[in-house]
Residue, then its C-alpha position, 0 to 999 in steps of 0.5 A: x563492502x555492501x551497505x548495511x540496511x535495516x530489515x524490512x518490516x511487515x504488517x497485516x491489515x484487514x478490511x471490510x468487503x466494501x473497502x476491498x472492492x474499492x481497492x480492487x477497482x482502484x488497482x484495476x483502473x491503474x493496472x497495478x496490483x493491490x499491494x502496489x496500490x497500497x505501497x505506492x499510492x495509499x501509504x505515502x498519501x496517508x503519511x503526507x496527510x499526517x504532516 
C-alpha cells in the first residue's frame, strides 16, 4: 500500500524590484531557477536562523 502523505502547501510572496534583482543574480550565479534558490537555499537558511 502506498504511503499516505500530506498535501503540499503553496504560498505567494511579493518582493520589490531591488530584492527581485538580487534573487535573479543569486540564482544566475548558482545556475539554478529562482524557485530552486528560494526552496533549497533561502527557506532552509531562514528556518535555521529562527532556531
